[in-house]
C-alpha positions as CSV (number, residue, x, y, z in Angstrom):
1,M,-0.1,21.3,1.6
2,A,1.4,19.2,-1.1
3,A,3.7,16.3,-0.2
4,A,7.3,16.5,-1.4
5,V,8.5,13.5,-3.4
6,W,12.2,12.8,-3.8
7,L,13.3,10.3,-6.5
8,F,16.8,8.8,-6.5
9,S,18.0,6.5,-9.3
10,G,19.9,3.3,-8.8
11,T,21.0,0.4,-11.0
12,A,18.4,-2.2,-10.1
13,E,14.9,-2.4,-11.5
14,G,11.8,-1.1,-9.7
15,T,11.3,1.8,-7.3
16,V,11.2,1.4,-3.5
17,T,8.9,4.0,-2.0
18,F,8.8,5.1,1.6
19,T,5.8,7.2,2.6
20,A,5.4,9.1,5.9
21,G,1.7,9.2,7.1
22,S,-0.2,12.4,7.6
23,P,-2.4,12.0,10.7
24,T,-4.1,14.6,12.8
25,A,-3.2,14.8,16.5
26,V,-5.1,16.1,19.5
27,S,-2.9,18.7,21.3
28,G,-1.2,17.1,24.3
29,S,-1.8,13.5,23.1
30,P,0.5,11.0,21.4
31,V,0.2,10.5,17.7
32,T,1.6,7.7,15.5
33,V,3.1,8.4,12.1
34,P,3.3,5.2,10.0
35,I,6.2,4.8,7.6
36,S,4.8,2.6,4.8
37,V,6.5,1.1,1.8
38,S,5.8,-0.1,-1.7
39,G,8.1,-1.8,-4.2
40,F,10.1,-3.2,-1.2
41,A,11.4,-6.4,-2.8
42,N,14.9,-8.0,-2.2
43,V,16.0,-4.9,-0.1
44,G,19.2,-5.4,1.8
45,S,19.5,-2.0,3.5
46,F,18.1,1.5,3.8
47,Q,19.1,4.7,5.5
48,F,17.6,8.1,5.9
49,D,16.8,10.8,8.5
50,L,13.3,11.9,9.5
51,S,13.0,15.6,10.5
52,W,10.1,17.6,12.1
53,T,9.4,20.8,14.0
54,A,10.2,19.8,17.6
55,S,8.0,22.6,19.1
56,V,5.0,21.0,17.4
57,I,5.7,17.3,17.8
58,D,8.2,15.7,20.0
59,F,9.8,12.2,19.4
60,S,8.7,9.6,21.9
61,S,9.5,6.1,20.4
62,V,9.7,3.9,17.4
63,G,7.4,0.9,17.2
64,N,5.4,-1.5,15.0
65,V,8.6,-2.6,13.3
66,A,7.7,-5.1,10.5
67,S,8.8,-8.6,11.5
68,V,10.9,-9.1,8.5
69,L,12.9,-6.0,9.5
70,Q,13.4,-7.4,13.0
71,T,15.5,-10.3,11.5
72,G,18.1,-7.8,10.5
73,T,19.6,-4.8,12.3
74,F,17.2,-2.0,12.8
75,D,18.4,1.2,14.5
76,A,16.6,4.5,15.0
77,N,18.1,7.2,17.1
78,E,17.2,10.8,17.8
79,G,20.5,12.7,17.4
80,T,19.2,16.2,17.9
81,P,15.7,17.3,18.8
82,G,13.7,17.2,15.6
83,T,15.8,14.5,13.7
84,L,15.7,10.7,13.8
85,T,18.4,8.7,12.0
86,V,17.0,5.4,10.7
87,L,19.3,2.6,9.5
88,W,18.4,-1.0,8.6
89,Y,20.4,-3.8,7.1
90,G,19.7,-7.5,6.7
91,N,19.3,-10.1,4.0
92,G,17.3,-9.4,0.8
93,S,13.8,-8.8,2.4
94,T,10.4,-8.2,0.9
95,L,7.4,-6.4,2.4
96,T,3.8,-6.5,1.2
97,E,2.7,-3.5,-0.9
98,G,1.5,-0.6,1.3
99,S,2.6,-2.3,4.5
100,T,4.0,-0.4,7.5
101,A,7.8,-0.8,7.8
102,F,7.7,0.9,11.2
103,S,5.9,3.7,13.0
104,V,7.2,6.8,14.9
105,V,5.3,7.9,18.0
106,F,5.3,11.6,18.9
107,D,4.0,13.7,21.8
108,T,2.2,16.8,20.6
109,P,3.2,19.9,22.6
110,G,2.0,22.1,19.7
111,A,-1.0,24.3,19.9
112,P,-4.2,23.5,18.0
113,G,-3.9,24.8,14.4
114,S,-0.2,24.2,14.3
115,S,1.4,21.6,12.0
116,S,4.8,19.9,11.3
117,G,6.1,18.2,8.3
118,V,7.6,14.7,8.8
119,S,10.3,14.9,6.1
120,F,13.0,12.5,4.8
121,T,16.3,14.3,5.0
122,G,20.0,13.5,5.6
123,D,22.1,10.8,4.0
124,Q,19.7,8.5,2.1
125,G,20.2,5.2,0.4
126,V,18.4,1.9,-0.5
127,F,20.4,-1.1,-1.6
128,D,19.4,-4.6,-2.8
129,G,20.2,-7.8,-0.9
130,S,22.8,-9.2,-3.3
131,A,26.2,-10.4,-2.3
132,I,27.6,-7.1,-3.8
133,P,24.8,-4.6,-2.8
134,Q,23.6,-2.5,-5.7
135,P,21.8,0.8,-5.2
136,L,18.0,0.7,-5.8
137,T,15.9,3.5,-7.2
138,F,13.8,4.9,-4.4
139,S,11.4,7.7,-3.7
140,L,10.5,9.4,-0.4
141,I,7.1,11.0,0.3
142,N,6.9,13.4,3.2
143,G,4.0,13.6,5.6
144,T,2.5,16.2,7.8
145,V,1.0,16.1,11.4
146,Q,-1.9,18.6,11.9
147,V,-2.6,19.4,15.6
148,V,-6.3,19.9,16.4
149,P,-8.1,20.8,19.6
150,E,-9.7,18.1,21.8
151,P,-13.2,17.4,20.5
152,V,-16.2,18.5,22.5
153,N,-18.8,15.9,23.3
154,L,-22.0,17.9,22.7
155,A,-24.2,15.0,23.7
156,L,-22.6,14.7,27.1
157,G,-22.8,18.5,27.4
158,A,-26.5,18.6,26.8
159,F,-27.1,15.7,29.2
160,G,-25.1,17.5,31.9
161,V,-27.3,20.6,31.3
162,I,-30.5,18.6,31.7
163,F,-29.4,17.1,35.0
164,A,-27.9,20.4,36.3
165,G,-31.5,21.8,36.2
166,A,-32.9,18.8,38.0
167,G,-33.5,20.9,41.2
168,S,-36.2,22.9,39.5
169,F,-39.7,21.7,38.7
170,A,-39.0,21.7,34.9
171,G,-35.7,20.0,35.5
172,S,-37.3,17.3,37.6
173,A,-39.8,16.6,34.9
174,V,-37.0,16.3,32.3
175,A,-35.1,13.9,34.6
176,S,-38.3,11.9,35.2
177,K,-39.0,11.6,31.5
178,L,-35.4,10.5,30.8
179,C,-35.7,7.8,33.5
180,Q,-38.8,6.5,31.6
181,G,-36.6,6.0,28.6
182,R,-38.0,8.8,26.5
183,V,-35.9,11.0,24.3
184,A,-36.4,14.7,24.6
185,S,-35.4,17.7,22.6
186,L,-33.8,20.6,24.4
187,G,-36.7,22.8,23.3
188,S,-40.0,21.5,24.8
189,W,-41.6,18.2,25.8
190,P,-44.6,16.8,23.9
């Protein structure tokens, strides 16, 4: 799936880019979607909504807010299920290229194989930190969360099968060899 890129023009030089991460998530477990930035220099405020499919991922919290954003006013509220309104304003602040501005943590009620976009929507804007704020050119790159099944630990499964058969003569021999520190194949012993 291709990521959508939205470009908005302002009057100041440079482009501020916000990018939603695209992680995979194990069904039923939390997943963190980082919101990273580039070109974030002398930014005084930004605003946008993030939207997703609430039946696949469900908002839990916002965290990992960059320290420079904590010196201003950072607000993130889920208005309706599937939409988070994000607003920050402060003094002209700069973040390192590619750094995480903040992260959104979701629960994953979706079934394995399902996915949800994490899209920038709603009222959007980025302004510089000057005394009379000027709009900045910005782009927004959407992400996607893919829900996957819980991985199966094949090594543990094979180990369990070996000891499940320990009551038989062959199983006892296998257990005895394992206790001696030897590695065995599931086929036959040398």
